[in-house]
KOLBA-603931 format. One record per residue (C-alpha): residue number from 1; x, y, z. Coordinates in steps of 0.25 Angstrom, whole numbers. Example, Ala and Ser with C-alpha at 12.3 -4.5 7.8 and 13.67 -1.06 7.14 Angstrom:
BEGIN
NODE,num,c1,c2,c3
NODE,1,49,-18,31
NODE,2,55,-4,29
END
This chain:
BEGIN
NODE,num,c1,c2,c3
NODE,1,0,0,0
NODE,2,5,14,-4
NODE,3,8,25,7
NODE,4,-4,32,1
NODE,5,-13,20,2
NODE,6,-9,17,16
NODE,7,-12,31,21
NODE,8,-26,31,15
NODE,9,-28,17,20
NODE,10,-24,21,35
NODE,11,-34,33,35
NODE,12,-45,26,28
NODE,13,-54,23,41
NODE,14,-52,38,45
NODE,15,-55,43,31
NODE,16,-67,35,30
NODE,17,-73,41,43
NODE,18,-69,55,39
NODE,19,-81,64,35
NODE,20,-81,72,22
NODE,21,-73,84,24
NODE,22,-81,93,15
NODE,23,-95,87,13
NODE,24,-100,98,4
NODE,25,-88,97,-5
NODE,26,-90,82,-5
NODE,27,-105,83,-9
NODE,28,-101,93,-20
NODE,29,-91,83,-25
NODE,30,-101,71,-25
NODE,31,-112,79,-32
NODE,32,-103,84,-43
NODE,33,-98,70,-45
NODE,34,-111,63,-45
NODE,35,-116,73,-56
NODE,36,-106,66,-65
NODE,37,-109,52,-62
NODE,38,-119,42,-69
NODE,39,-125,30,-64
NODE,40,-117,22,-75
NODE,41,-104,27,-72
NODE,42,-92,19,-68
NODE,43,-84,27,-58
NODE,44,-70,26,-52
NODE,45,-67,34,-39
NODE,46,-52,35,-36
NODE,47,-47,38,-22
NODE,48,-61,34,-16
NODE,49,-57,34,-1
NODE,50,-67,26,7
NODE,51,-77,26,-4
NODE,52,-87,36,1
NODE,53,-88,45,-12
NODE,54,-88,32,-21
NODE,55,-100,26,-14
NODE,56,-108,40,-14
NODE,57,-105,41,-29
NODE,58,-108,27,-33
NODE,59,-123,30,-32
NODE,60,-121,39,-44
NODE,61,-112,30,-52
NODE,62,-113,16,-59
NODE,63,-100,10,-52
NODE,64,-89,16,-44
NODE,65,-75,10,-42
NODE,66,-68,18,-31
NODE,67,-53,16,-28
NODE,68,-44,20,-17
NODE,69,-29,17,-14
NODE,70,-32,14,1
NODE,71,-38,0,4
NODE,72,-43,6,17
NODE,73,-51,16,10
NODE,74,-57,6,0
NODE,75,-60,-4,11
NODE,76,-69,7,18
NODE,77,-75,10,5
NODE,78,-79,-4,2
NODE,79,-85,-5,16
NODE,80,-93,8,13
NODE,81,-98,2,0
NODE,82,-102,-11,7
NODE,83,-110,-3,17
NODE,84,-117,5,6
NODE,85,-120,-8,-2
NODE,86,-113,-1,-13
NODE,87,-112,-9,-26
NODE,88,-106,0,-37
NODE,89,-94,5,-30
NODE,90,-81,-3,-31
NODE,91,-69,1,-22
NODE,92,-55,-3,-26
NODE,93,-41,0,-19
NODE,94,-31,7,-27
NODE,95,-26,20,-32
NODE,96,-29,28,-45
NODE,97,-21,18,-53
NODE,98,-26,6,-47
NODE,99,-28,-5,-58
NODE,100,-41,-10,-51
NODE,101,-48,3,-57
NODE,102,-46,-3,-70
NODE,103,-46,6,-83
NODE,104,-60,10,-81
NODE,105,-66,16,-89
NODE,106,-74,24,-78
NODE,107,-84,34,-81
NODE,108,-80,43,-69
NODE,109,-67,43,-60
NODE,110,-68,50,-47
NODE,111,-56,55,-38
NODE,112,-60,63,-26
NODE,113,-49,68,-17
NODE,114,-39,60,-24
NODE,115,-30,68,-33
NODE,116,-24,77,-23
NODE,117,-18,64,-17
NODE,118,-11,60,-29
NODE,119,3,64,-33
NODE,120,-1,63,-48
NODE,121,-15,67,-50
NODE,122,-13,68,-65
NODE,123,-9,53,-66
NODE,124,-21,50,-58
NODE,125,-30,58,-68
NODE,126,-24,51,-80
NODE,127,-28,38,-73
NODE,128,-42,43,-71
NODE,129,-42,47,-86
NODE,130,-39,32,-90
NODE,131,-50,27,-81
NODE,132,-61,35,-87
NODE,133,-70,33,-99
NODE,134,-69,43,-110
NODE,135,-76,55,-105
NODE,136,-76,50,-91
NODE,137,-76,59,-78
NODE,138,-65,61,-68
NODE,139,-71,67,-56
NODE,140,-62,71,-44
NODE,141,-60,80,-32
NODE,142,-46,84,-27
NODE,143,-41,93,-16
NODE,144,-33,104,-22
NODE,145,-23,115,-17
NODE,146,-30,129,-15
NODE,147,-27,138,-26
NODE,148,-25,150,-17
NODE,149,-24,153,-3
NODE,150,-23,139,3
NODE,151,-29,139,17
NODE,152,-20,137,29
NODE,153,-25,123,32
NODE,154,-22,119,18
NODE,155,-8,125,19
NODE,156,-6,117,32
NODE,157,-10,104,26
NODE,158,1,106,15
NODE,159,11,108,26
NODE,160,7,97,35
NODE,161,4,87,24
NODE,162,19,83,21
NODE,163,21,79,36
NODE,164,8,71,37
NODE,165,12,64,24
NODE,166,26,61,29
NODE,167,19,54,41
NODE,168,9,46,32
NODE,169,-2,55,37
NODE,170,-6,61,24
NODE,171,-7,57,10
NODE,172,0,64,-2
NODE,173,-7,76,-7
NODE,174,-6,83,-20
NODE,175,-9,98,-18
NODE,176,-14,101,-32
NODE,177,-21,114,-36
NODE,178,-33,113,-44
NODE,179,-27,116,-57
NODE,180,-16,105,-55
NODE,181,-27,95,-52
NODE,182,-35,99,-65
NODE,183,-23,98,-73
NODE,184,-20,84,-68
NODE,185,-34,80,-73
NODE,186,-35,88,-86
NODE,187,-21,84,-91
NODE,188,-25,69,-90
NODE,189,-36,70,-100
NODE,190,-48,76,-92
NODE,191,-57,88,-95
NODE,192,-62,94,-82
NODE,193,-77,97,-83
NODE,194,-80,101,-68
NODE,195,-73,106,-56
NODE,196,-76,111,-42
NODE,197,-70,113,-29
NODE,198,-77,105,-17
NODE,199,-73,111,-8
NODE,200,-67,124,-14
NODE,201,-56,126,-4
NODE,202,-46,120,-4
NODE,203,-51,115,-17
NODE,204,-56,101,-19
NODE,205,-57,101,-34
NODE,206,-68,93,-40
NODE,207,-65,90,-55
NODE,208,-73,82,-65
NODE,209,-65,79,-78
NODE,210,-69,72,-90
NODE,211,-60,62,-97
NODE,212,-56,68,-111
END
């Protein structure tokens, strides 16, 4: 198991108990995502965590394959699915490049709160492009660095984070700005058709991009 997988595995029980940090922003994300889903869609979610979002959105899709590199997260997700008697969501362990995801093609690929945890978001976007059908949608939300005037709390995190990472108490974080994130996506064969910030500050960028 990689160090990254081990970190998320260790915190998975606590992660599962943690409430949504911004319920309003979360609901906005769900609503905008649902508006693009069809009952026949074959959907993939990358970095699904403990499966909460996949199980909610499964009501609006045909089938969902949801993956996470942490076996602990996936174990909890499967337990949730069993309690809900969910039959159209499959949970698999692995990262973005997991062969178990197959080659698709998927109608929609989702990645919420994932790309800021990757060292090379562009490489991941290229993988997503390869998994989608022609004209398929990539829907993501990514924490981004503030464009101007970062609050004190944000600057404090940037100072403290390297120390926490050294002791294995925090994961890798890519402090991208919005333009860097969007370039990583559009340069891999996508056209952005909708954007939003949920929440606005620090921006968590919601992007809907169509495979060109």
